[in-house]
N, C-alpha and C positions, 0 to 999 in steps of 0.2 A: 467272217466264218463263226463257225457255233465252235461252244467250249468243247476240248479232246481232252483235256487234263493233260497237255503236255508241258515241259519246262519251258518253253514258249510264250505260254499264256498265265506262268504264275509271277507273282510278282511280290518285291518284301518291301515294305513301307515304313521308314524308320525317321523317327524325330528327328531333329536338326538337334536337340538335347542329347539323343541317343548315340547319334555320330561324333558330337564333341567329347560324350564320354568315353567313346572307344578311342578317340584321337588322343585325350589325355591321358590313356592307361598306356596307348605305344609311347608316348613321350617319358612318362614314367619309367617305363621300362629302358629306355634307351639314352635316359639322362646324361648318362655319364661315357658315353660313347664318342665327344668329342669333347676337348678342353678347352677352357677361356685361354684365349691368344688371339696373334694378328696371324694371317696367313692366306696365302696365294691360292685358290681352289682353280682346281686345272681335271680337265674330264680326262683322266687316266686311260681310258680305252677307245680314245678316237686318236687318229695319227695327227701328230705335231702338237699332239698334246695341248688344246686351247687354252685359256683363264676367262675366269670370270672377268670382265670388264665393263666401265661403263662409258656409252659411244659417246667419243669428242671427249673423253676427261667432264665431260658435266656436270653439276653440282644442285640440280635444280629436284623439285618435286617432280616425279614421272622420266626423269632420265630412262633413258633404255639399257637395262643391262644385255650386252651381247658376249659374245668371245673375240677375243684378242691372241696378238702372239706377246706371249710375255717376253716384258721390257721391265720390269719392278718398277711398274708406275706406281704412285698414292690410288691411281683409280684401281689398280688390279690389288689391291691389296684391302681385307678383311677383316674386321675387330668382332672374332667370335665371342658373345656371355650368353647366360641364361637367365631366364626370368620364367622363376616355378620352374618345371620343367622340359621348358622349350627353350630353344635355341634362336637369337637372334644375331643376324647380320649384316654389321655395318660397315658401310665404306670407307675407310679411309680419309680419302679426301675430302669427301662431301658429306662424311657426319650425318649421313641418311643408309636406310635400312632397305635390305632386300626384302622387295616387298611384291605381292600378285596385284599387278592393276587392278583397282576398283574391287576389291578384295572376292574377285570371281571367284568363284569355286568350281567354274567348265573345264576340263581338258582344253587346252589351249592357250591358256588366257595367259597376257603379256606379263613377265616380271622386269619391274624397274625400282628406283629408286623411293623410299616414303620416309616421311618423317615421322610420322603415329608408331611409333613399338609395340603401343597397346591392342594395336586389332590382328586377328588371325591370323590376316593376309601378311604379318612382316613375321610371325612364329615359323617354325621349322624345326622339323626332329630329325637328325643326323641316326640313321640306323648304319650300325659300323659291316661289313661285310669281312671272311675271314682271311681275305687278301690284305687287309686294310685298309680298302676304299670305302667310300661311303654312297650310301642313297640318300637322298634327300627330302623326305617329304614334307608337304604343308598341312600347314592345321589348320586350313577350309575344310580338306575335305577328304575323306577315304579314300584311298589308292591314288593320288594325286600327288605328283612328284616333280621335283626340280629337273629342268631337261632341255638340251641342246636339240634347236629345231633338228631336224630329220638326220640327227648326228652326223654333220657335216662339219670338216675340221677347217672350212673357210672364216678366217677373222670377220667378224661382223654378223656373224651366224648368231640369230635371234634365240635369247631363253627365254623361256615358256614352262608351264607346267602342262605336266600329262599324264595320262591314264598309266600308273606304275603297271612299268612290264619289264624291267632288270635288265633292258637293254643297254649298250654301250654309251646312247645318249644320257643314259640318268646314272652312269657310274663315276662318282667324282673322288678326288684326291688332293688331300693337301700338304702344303708347305710351310715350316714356321718363317715368318718375315719379321726381322733379317733371318737368314738359316741360322738354327742354333747346331754349333760345331763345337765337338767335346775336346779335350786334350789330346794330346796325342804321346802317349808313354813311350812310345819307339823311334827313333831316331835312325834315318837309313844315312851310314856313312860311306858316302860316297869316293872316298879315296881305297875303299876293297879291305 
């Protein structure tokens, strides 16, 4: 085809340093979106609210992260901490981090457990929505988010990264583990 000047023939080329600088700014802007602590992470917009789980409760590097039905097992508890402006998400049972396999920055990359918290594939940006849920962006590339494959509710559905689209497969909520319950000031009198 000959050049005709339309937008489908225009390209924006960015260096990896420029991409990382943009992600660093986004992380700094959202550093306080989630507090350090232990959480169960669930897909708040998918029916049956599947939680992030490790297949078979595995603890090895490369163990697959998938969805599961909430059972309060240690493989479903994630310890959130911060390194600089980024968030690390460590599985309580395995002691390993939610990571993008092979630091793959492409949409559709698998999410697994990894032991190296210093790689960009193990770093995340939690962006809080007005309803209290989160979009979770990868530190590997702009507009790549944590995603439940196809937005499926079935237990065992793969967790991956995918192009950010604000869809239900990319909307997550957290519950403190164990759940934090406040004191009750009022007592109900069952005698009337």
